C-alpha positions as CSV (number, residue, x, y, z in Angstrom):
1,M,145.6,105.8,178.0
2,N,148.5,104.5,180.0
3,E,150.3,106.6,182.6
4,H,153.5,107.0,180.6
5,R,151.6,108.6,177.7
6,M,149.7,110.9,180.1
7,I,153.0,112.1,181.6
8,E,154.5,112.5,178.2
9,L,151.6,114.8,177.1
10,V,151.6,116.8,180.3
11,T,155.4,117.3,180.2
12,A,155.2,118.4,176.6
13,L,152.5,120.9,177.6
14,A,154.6,122.2,180.5
15,V,157.5,122.7,178.1
16,A,155.4,124.5,175.5
17,K,153.8,126.8,178.0
18,S,157.2,127.5,179.6
19,R,158.3,128.7,176.2
20,Q,155.0,130.6,175.7
21,D,154.5,128.5,172.6
22,V,150.8,128.7,172.1
23,P,150.7,126.7,168.8
24,A,152.7,123.8,170.4
25,A,150.4,123.8,173.4
26,L,147.3,123.7,171.2
27,R,148.6,120.7,169.2
28,L,148.5,118.7,172.5
29,F,144.8,119.5,173.1
30,H,141.8,117.6,172.1
31,P,139.6,119.7,169.8
32,D,137.0,120.0,172.6
33,V,139.6,120.8,175.4
34,V,138.4,122.6,178.5
35,L,140.8,124.7,180.5
36,E,139.7,125.9,183.9
37,A,141.7,128.4,186.0
38,P,139.4,129.1,188.9
39,P,141.6,131.6,190.6
40,F,141.2,133.8,187.5
41,G,137.6,132.9,186.9
42,V,138.5,131.5,183.5
43,T,137.0,128.6,181.7
44,A,138.0,128.2,178.0
45,R,136.4,125.6,175.8
46,G,137.8,124.4,172.5
47,R,141.0,125.3,170.8
48,G,139.9,128.8,169.8
49,E,139.0,129.9,173.3
50,N,142.1,128.2,174.6
51,E,144.3,130.0,172.1
52,Q,142.9,133.4,173.3
53,A,143.2,132.4,177.0
54,L,146.8,131.4,176.6
55,T,147.7,134.4,174.5
56,T,146.1,136.7,177.1
57,F,147.8,134.9,180.0
58,F,151.3,135.1,178.4
59,A,150.8,138.8,177.7
60,S,150.2,139.3,181.4
61,F,152.9,136.9,182.6
62,P,155.4,136.8,179.7
63,D,158.1,134.7,181.5
64,Y,155.7,132.0,182.9
65,A,157.5,128.7,183.5
66,V,156.3,125.7,185.4
67,T,158.3,122.8,186.9
68,L,156.3,119.6,187.6
69,D,157.6,117.9,190.8
70,G,155.2,115.0,191.1
71,H,152.1,113.3,190.0
72,A,149.4,110.8,190.9
73,R,147.0,109.0,188.6
74,T,143.6,107.5,189.1
75,G,141.8,106.1,186.1
76,G,141.9,108.6,183.2
77,T,142.9,111.5,185.5
78,L,146.4,112.7,186.1
79,V,147.1,115.2,188.9
80,C,150.5,117.0,188.9
81,W,152.0,119.5,191.4
82,G,154.9,121.8,191.1
83,T,156.1,125.4,191.0
84,A,155.2,128.2,188.7
85,R,157.6,131.1,188.2
86,L,156.2,134.2,186.7
87,T,156.3,137.9,186.6
88,M,153.1,140.0,186.7
89,I,153.6,142.9,184.3
90,G,152.0,146.3,184.6
91,G,148.7,146.7,183.0
92,W,147.2,143.4,184.1
93,L,143.7,144.4,185.3
94,G,145.0,148.0,185.4
95,L,147.3,147.3,188.3
96,A,150.9,148.2,189.0
97,P,152.8,145.2,190.3
98,H,156.4,145.5,191.4
99,G,157.7,143.6,188.4
100,R,159.8,141.0,190.2
101,S,159.5,137.3,189.4
102,V,157.6,135.2,192.0
103,E,157.3,131.5,192.6
104,L,154.2,129.8,193.8
105,P,153.0,126.2,194.2
106,V,150.5,124.9,191.6
107,V,148.3,121.9,191.2
108,L,147.1,120.8,187.8
109,R,144.5,118.1,187.0
110,F,144.3,116.6,183.5
111,T,141.9,114.3,181.7
112,F,142.6,112.8,178.3
113,A,140.7,111.7,175.1
114,G,141.8,110.6,171.7
115,D,145.5,110.6,172.6
116,R,145.3,114.3,173.6
117,I,144.7,116.4,176.7
118,A,140.9,116.8,177.1
119,S,140.9,119.1,180.1
120,E,143.2,121.0,182.4
121,H,142.3,122.4,185.8
122,F,145.0,124.9,186.9
123,S,144.9,125.8,190.5
124,F,147.0,128.0,192.8
125,D,146.5,130.5,195.6
126,L,145.5,133.9,194.1
127,A,146.3,135.7,197.3
128,T,149.9,134.3,197.2
129,L,150.4,135.5,193.6
130,C,149.0,138.9,194.5
131,T,151.0,139.4,197.7
132,R,154.2,138.2,196.1
133,S,153.6,140.5,193.1
134,G,152.9,143.5,195.2
135,V,149.3,144.1,194.3
136,S,146.2,144.1,196.4
137,T,144.3,140.8,196.5
138,D,141.1,142.7,197.1
139,A,141.7,144.8,194.0
140,V,142.4,141.8,191.8
141,V,139.3,139.9,193.1
142,E,137.1,143.0,192.5
143,R,138.5,143.5,188.9
144,L,138.2,139.9,188.0
145,G,134.6,140.0,189.2
146,R,133.9,143.0,186.9
147,A,135.7,141.3,184.0
148,A,133.5,138.2,184.4
């Protein structure tokens, strides 16, 4: 797949996720897509698990939006970086955040198959998200560990 098509797919995914449009995001995924979000301890395989992961994520961060500021490509992999804007709402992991929107840098790595996104690796600093949202990083890590 050429770089232009990779960027087109990733940009469309960023737009869909910024609208919390799960069906639009799923249409961009290969049937065997793998989403990894290591800060949350999440790996979702296939469209069904990804639908559930995205639905859960948007319920916890209902105003999620991402801006992609740059990219680099090597072979069939595209790496993008940018800024996520999101508000952690109360109830996520039983915690009480302050409810204000935060910004944090993100790095996303994508692979492709069959003219679709085959994998997404979503990375950010969990401590930054927690600190800026007014919740204890230790409490989040402990509760994520229990959920796993």
